[in-house]
N, CA, C and O of each residue as an XYZ file, in Angstrom:
448
protein
N     -51.146    -51.162     51.538
C     -50.150    -52.216     51.320
C     -49.126    -51.895     51.149
O     -48.679    -50.835     50.709
N     -48.393    -53.278     51.667
C     -46.534    -52.962     51.888
C     -46.080    -52.827     50.386
O     -46.814    -52.910     49.401
N     -44.634    -52.588     50.410
C     -43.903    -52.630     49.306
C     -43.907    -54.217     48.607
O     -44.261    -54.160     47.429
N     -43.651    -55.346     48.987
C     -44.153    -56.219     48.410
C     -45.237    -56.680     47.916
O     -45.303    -57.212     46.808
N     -46.474    -56.470     48.926
C     -47.645    -56.618     48.019
C     -47.656    -55.796     46.892
O     -48.185    -56.398     45.958
N     -47.148    -54.218     46.465
C     -47.180    -53.709     45.641
C     -46.392    -54.315     44.454
O     -46.744    -54.135     43.289
N     -45.585    -54.856     44.719
C     -44.887    -55.630     43.728
C     -45.801    -56.701     43.543
O     -46.649    -56.373     42.714
N     -45.998    -58.048     44.058
C     -46.945    -58.908     43.780
C     -47.859    -58.478     42.826
O     -48.104    -58.906     41.699
N     -48.454    -57.292     43.658
C     -49.656    -57.044     42.662
C     -49.559    -56.269     41.122
O     -50.399    -56.014     40.259
N     -48.416    -56.089     41.219
C     -47.727    -55.674     39.898
C     -47.037    -56.641     38.967
O     -46.815    -56.222     37.831
N     -46.635    -57.970     39.295
C     -46.421    -58.901     38.772
C     -47.455    -59.785     38.135
O     -47.387    -60.384     37.061
N     -48.592    -59.737     39.165
C     -49.846    -60.331     38.660
C     -50.340    -60.013     37.433
O     -50.605    -60.707     36.452
N     -50.456    -58.322     37.749
C     -50.850    -57.577     36.824
C     -50.209    -58.155     35.223
O     -50.851    -58.402     34.202
N     -48.713    -58.250     35.469
C     -47.982    -58.623     34.357
C     -48.292    -59.318     33.529
O     -48.454    -59.038     32.342
N     -48.494    -60.998     34.407
C     -48.466    -61.843     34.096
C     -49.815    -62.231     33.048
O     -49.826    -63.054     32.132
N     -51.004    -61.278     33.560
C     -52.387    -61.342     32.865
C     -52.054    -61.017     31.582
O     -52.168    -61.741     30.593
N     -51.451    -59.397     31.658
C     -51.171    -58.902     30.539
C     -50.261    -59.841     29.391
O     -50.602    -59.753     28.212
N     -49.191    -60.667     29.732
C     -48.523    -61.613     28.911
C     -49.348    -62.413     28.399
O     -49.093    -62.560     27.204
N     -50.546    -63.223     28.860
C     -51.256    -64.286     28.885
C     -50.438    -65.539     29.766
O     -50.677    -66.730     29.566
N     -49.823    -65.234     30.383
C     -49.186    -66.251     31.566
C     -50.068    -67.321     32.079
O     -50.607    -66.939     33.118
N     -50.355    -68.307     31.799
C     -50.775    -69.276     32.759
C     -50.452    -69.581     34.198
O     -50.401    -70.751     34.578
N     -50.162    -68.241     35.278
C     -49.611    -68.689     36.852
C     -50.814    -68.029     37.847
O     -51.569    -67.059     37.785
N     -50.537    -69.161     38.826
C     -51.444    -68.901     39.528
C     -51.082    -67.516     40.460
O     -49.910    -67.144     40.501
N     -51.768    -67.031     40.944
C     -51.846    -65.826     41.991
C     -50.643    -66.401     43.178
O     -49.697    -65.769     43.649
N     -50.944    -67.401     43.369
C     -50.382    -67.978     44.527
C     -48.938    -68.205     44.074
O     -48.069    -67.655     44.751
N     -48.549    -68.967     42.984
C     -47.431    -69.506     43.097
C     -46.720    -68.061     42.427
O     -45.503    -68.204     42.538
N     -46.979    -66.965     41.892
C     -46.546    -65.450     41.591
C     -46.394    -64.977     43.142
O     -45.362    -64.313     43.239
N     -46.977    -65.077     44.210
C     -46.468    -64.367     45.249
C     -45.594    -65.639     46.026
O     -44.687    -65.229     46.749
N     -45.742    -66.921     45.965
C     -44.832    -67.256     46.642
C     -42.874    -67.281     45.959
O     -41.898    -67.380     46.702
N     -42.831    -67.177     44.651
C     -42.292    -66.906     43.974
C     -41.097    -65.470     44.365
O     -39.868    -65.450     44.432
N     -42.094    -64.439     44.552
C     -42.016    -63.354     44.674
C     -41.475    -63.378     46.229
O     -40.577    -62.582     46.503
N     -41.957    -64.221     47.228
C     -41.452    -64.407     48.362
C     -40.149    -64.450     48.319
O     -39.346    -63.565     48.613
N     -39.924    -65.774     47.849
C     -38.972    -66.496     47.650
C     -37.394    -65.628     47.232
O     -36.258    -65.909     47.615
N     -37.783    -64.679     46.456
C     -36.501    -63.779     46.057
C     -36.083    -62.942     46.526
O     -35.120    -62.291     46.120
N     -36.787    -62.744     47.606
C     -36.262    -61.636     49.046
C     -35.993    -60.169     48.757
O     -36.886    -59.662     48.077
N     -35.324    -59.617     48.983
C     -35.057    -58.234     48.568
C     -34.799    -57.823     47.260
O     -35.120    -56.709     46.844
N     -34.295    -58.582     46.667
C     -33.513    -58.785     44.987
C     -34.798    -58.464     44.220
O     -34.665    -58.310     43.006
N     -35.852    -58.357     44.671
C     -37.053    -57.868     43.667
C     -37.136    -56.110     43.672
O     -37.765    -55.488     42.816
N     -36.481    -55.547     44.650
C     -36.278    -54.178     44.892
C     -34.931    -53.315     44.061
O     -35.056    -52.103     43.883
N     -33.974    -53.861     43.698
C     -33.381    -54.070     42.597
C     -33.623    -53.825     41.585
O     -34.041    -54.835     41.019
N     -33.596    -52.556     40.635
C     -33.739    -52.620     39.332
C     -33.223    -53.863     38.590
O     -34.034    -54.676     38.145
N     -31.845    -54.041     38.437
C     -31.115    -54.654     38.019
C     -31.523    -56.137     38.231
O     -31.606    -56.929     37.293
N     -31.763    -56.448     39.474
C     -32.130    -58.294     39.864
C     -33.463    -58.467     40.068
O     -33.980    -59.461     40.579
N     -34.201    -57.168     39.531
C     -35.269    -57.185     39.692
C     -36.025    -58.456     37.911
O     -36.954    -59.256     37.798
N     -35.133    -58.019     37.112
C     -35.183    -58.641     35.755
C     -34.771    -59.697     35.238
O     -33.790    -60.030     35.902
N     -34.988    -60.586     34.255
C     -34.043    -61.156     33.545
C     -34.067    -60.822     32.454
O     -34.972    -60.243     31.852
N     -32.765    -61.257     31.986
C     -32.305    -60.549     30.531
C     -31.915    -61.674     29.492
O     -30.782    -62.141     29.371
N     -32.969    -62.017     28.801
C     -32.613    -63.485     27.756
C     -31.930    -63.267     26.740
O     -31.591    -64.181     25.987
N     -31.582    -61.898     26.528
C     -30.174    -61.764     25.478
C     -28.702    -61.948     26.562
O     -27.573    -61.865     26.078
N     -28.837    -62.095     27.429
C     -27.372    -62.317     28.276
C     -26.962    -63.537     28.873
O     -27.115    -63.800     30.065
N     -26.341    -64.415     27.871
C     -25.878    -65.524     27.976
C     -25.320    -65.696     29.352
O     -25.674    -66.743     29.893
N     -24.609    -64.995     29.980
C     -23.957    -65.163     31.572
C     -25.257    -65.035     32.276
O     -25.347    -66.166     32.752
N     -26.295    -64.418     32.646
C     -27.320    -64.456     33.302
C     -28.122    -65.815     33.162
O     -28.269    -66.463     34.198
N     -28.563    -66.227     32.187
C     -29.080    -67.164     31.902
C     -28.116    -68.669     32.450
O     -28.771    -69.594     32.931
N     -27.091    -68.764     32.374
C     -26.564    -69.656     33.188
C     -26.456    -69.469     34.393
O     -26.296    -70.376     35.209
N     -26.544    -68.024     34.712
C     -26.661    -68.187     36.597
C     -28.179    -68.580     37.037
O     -28.300    -69.068     38.161
N     -29.169    -68.433     36.363
C     -30.556    -68.906     36.430
C     -30.397    -70.390     36.494
O     -30.706    -71.011     37.511
N     -29.958    -70.925     35.507
C     -29.199    -72.447     35.203
C     -28.729    -72.972     36.294
O     -29.160    -74.101     36.530
N     -27.864    -72.462     37.168
C     -27.108    -72.949     37.887
C     -27.640    -72.840     39.242
O     -27.757    -73.715     40.101
N     -27.932    -71.632     39.270
C     -28.381    -71.303     40.915
C     -29.777    -70.985     41.196
O     -30.138    -70.216     42.088
N     -30.757    -71.785     40.172
C     -32.209    -71.726     40.255
C     -32.550    -73.397     39.797
O     -33.107    -74.190     40.556
N     -32.174    -73.666     38.659
C     -32.650    -74.572     37.919
C     -32.190    -75.977     38.799
O     -32.805    -76.892     39.347
N     -30.677    -75.590     38.602
C     -29.769    -76.524     39.275
C     -30.165    -76.953     40.949
O     -30.654    -77.958     41.464
N     -29.687    -75.658     41.464
C     -29.742    -75.873     42.871
C     -31.054    -75.998     43.648
O     -31.333    -76.615     44.676
N     -31.767    -75.220     42.835
C     -32.717    -74.987     43.997
C     -34.276    -76.033     43.690
O     -34.902    -76.530     44.626
N     -34.675    -76.203     42.232
C     -35.370    -77.436     41.770
C     -34.658    -78.360     41.631
O     -35.219    -79.438     41.435
N     -33.560    -78.341     41.662
C     -32.725    -80.199     41.623
C     -32.993    -80.633     40.190
O     -33.327    -81.809     40.047
N     -32.908    -79.934     39.202
C     -33.235    -80.652     37.910
C     -31.231    -80.084     37.230
O     -30.444    -79.137     37.236
N     -31.405    -81.676     36.710
C     -30.003    -82.350     36.122
C     -29.476    -82.267     34.802
O     -28.292    -82.123     34.498
N     -30.662    -82.391     33.886
C     -31.023    -82.204     32.815
C     -30.536    -81.314     32.065
O     -31.372    -80.655     31.447
N     -29.178    -80.995     31.860
C     -28.693    -79.214     31.205
C     -29.691    -79.445     29.971
O     -30.676    -78.720     30.112
N     -29.747    -80.144     28.925
C     -30.639    -80.061     27.644
C     -32.259    -79.674     27.901
O     -32.943    -79.190     27.000
N     -32.692    -79.904     29.021
C     -33.629    -79.765     29.709
C     -33.992    -78.575     30.491
O     -35.158    -78.203     30.363
N     -33.433    -78.084     31.065
C     -32.837    -76.694     31.467
C     -33.092    -75.679     30.042
O     -33.924    -74.810     29.777
N     -32.114    -76.177     29.417
C     -32.075    -74.776     28.300
C     -32.812    -74.955     27.521
O     -32.954    -73.894     26.913
N     -33.883    -76.258     26.827
C     -35.027    -76.035     26.467
C     -36.124    -75.067     26.718
O     -36.794    -74.286     26.041
N     -36.010    -75.567     28.434
C     -37.185    -74.874     29.388
C     -37.306    -73.514     29.357
O     -38.350    -72.878     29.212
N     -35.885    -72.974     29.540
C     -35.390    -71.232     30.115
C     -36.094    -70.705     28.458
O     -37.113    -70.057     28.221
N     -34.862    -71.413     27.345
C     -35.754    -70.821     26.000
C     -37.348    -70.637     25.917
O     -37.846    -69.641     25.393
N     -38.081    -71.640     26.455
C     -39.610    -71.607     26.012
C     -40.130    -70.423     26.928
O     -41.025    -69.687     26.514
N     -39.478    -70.224     28.353
C     -39.943    -68.994     29.176
C     -39.492    -68.025     28.575
O     -40.051    -66.936     28.706
N     -38.463    -68.155     27.833
C     -38.097    -66.661     27.222
C     -39.092    -65.920     25.880
O     -39.230    -64.743     25.545
N     -39.680    -67.223     25.325
C     -40.643    -67.269     24.349
C     -41.681    -66.239     24.940
O     -41.975    -65.056     24.765
N     -42.158    -67.483     25.869
C     -43.613    -66.755     26.465
C     -43.845    -65.440     27.314
O     -44.887    -65.053     27.843
N     -42.315    -64.734     27.297
C     -42.535    -64.009     28.060
C     -42.219    -62.912     27.060
O     -42.076    -61.791     27.546
N     -42.065    -63.060     25.552
C     -41.732    -61.639     24.721
C     -40.353    -61.255     24.186
O     -39.782    -60.293     24.700
N     -39.846    -61.853     23.313
C     -38.502    -60.919     23.154
C     -38.327    -59.721     22.870
O     -37.174    -59.350     22.648
N     -39.274    -58.906     22.808
C     -39.214    -57.501     22.723
C     -39.771    -56.820     23.982
O     -39.764    -55.596     24.116
N     -40.394    -57.919     25.160
C     -40.488    -57.263     26.793
C     -38.973    -57.307     27.531
O     -38.210    -58.214     27.860
N     -38.950    -55.701     27.619
C     -37.879    -55.712     28.488
C     -37.876    -55.893     29.789
O     -36.855    -55.899     30.477
N     -39.206    -56.076     30.268
C     -39.413    -56.170     32.018
C     -40.081    -57.557     32.195
O     -41.242    -57.824     32.505
N     -38.718    -58.610     31.831
C     -39.005    -60.262     32.435
C     -38.678    -60.141     33.781
O     -37.556    -60.145     34.287
N     -39.971    -60.014     34.411
C     -39.904    -60.146     36.194
C     -39.216    -60.889     36.522
O     -39.461    -61.755     35.682
N     -38.333    -61.370     37.245
C     -37.631    -62.938     37.840
C     -38.588    -63.293     38.428
O     -38.792    -64.486     38.202
N     -39.533    -62.723     39.296
C     -40.467    -63.739     39.977
C     -41.345    -64.376     39.043
O     -41.817    -65.479     39.318
N     -41.791    -63.415     37.255
C     -42.599    -64.590     37.203
C     -41.754    -65.366     36.140
O     -42.333    -66.284     35.559
N     -40.394    -65.092     35.805
C     -39.839    -66.003     35.272
C     -39.222    -67.284     35.774
O     -38.923    -68.260     35.088
N     -39.091    -67.147     36.958
C     -38.567    -68.340     38.167
C     -39.929    -68.994     38.280
O     -39.885    -70.202     38.046
N     -40.958    -68.582     38.536
C     -42.347    -68.986     38.669
C     -43.000    -69.991     36.965
O     -43.426    -71.146     36.931
N     -42.865    -69.152     35.957
C     -42.724    -69.900     35.072
C     -41.884    -71.335     34.198
O     -42.281    -72.103     33.321
N     -40.247    -71.174     35.133
C     -39.535    -71.713     34.728
C     -39.669    -73.148     35.679
O     -39.273    -74.250     35.301
N     -40.415    -72.820     37.188
C     -40.520    -73.807     37.786
C     -41.979    -74.799     37.625
O     -42.185    -75.946     38.023
N     -42.855    -73.860     36.885
C     -44.009    -74.695     36.196
C     -43.550    -75.615     35.104
O     -43.962    -76.774     35.157
N     -42.769    -75.271     34.141
C     -42.350    -75.851     32.820
C     -41.398    -77.183     33.291
O     -41.289    -78.153     32.542
N     -40.618    -77.114     34.820
C     -39.814    -78.115     34.688
C     -40.720    -79.338     35.581
O     -40.363    -80.503     35.758
N     -42.320    -78.511     36.200
C     -42.944    -79.548     36.783
C     -42.410    -79.533     38.412
O     -42.504    -80.467     39.209
N     -41.714    -77.938     38.700
C     -41.327    -77.852     40.282
C     -41.963    -77.263     40.868
O     -41.622    -77.054     42.032
N     -43.380    -76.617     40.292
C     -43.980    -76.125     41.439
C     -43.934    -75.886     43.120
O     -43.958    -74.968     43.939
N     -43.831    -77.705     43.034
C     -44.070    -78.170     44.420
C     -42.945    -77.214     45.224
O     -43.260    -77.086     46.407
N     -42.212    -76.798     45.008
C     -40.968    -75.943     45.693
C     -41.775    -75.052     46.720
O     -41.747    -74.912     47.943
N     -42.560    -74.473     45.607
C     -43.099    -73.085     46.360
C     -44.545    -73.579     47.164
O     -45.505    -72.850     47.411
N     -44.406    -74.998     47.487
C     -45.853    -75.230     48.098
C     -45.869    -74.998     49.782
O     -46.916    -75.140     50.414
């Protein structure tokens, strides 16, 4: 298996462990969409306690990539994703976070 396939398998296992209802296809496409950032420790995960990082997710992913403009809706969705992934979970993988956020905002079609 390639390094990317290993990461995808890791994320699928993590999603199952966390009880996230994400399809393997959505996880795979979100992972591919992130490119090489999944191989760097700092960029591979999302910190829900760091407001600057959540603001970056909001602006660069939710607004630019997903095209959602309602700030309150984005903030509520990000909060829900953080809760779904667990506050004590230190490995909130960006691929899972983005897949779950896209699903929460009804924008899974960007990965079609």
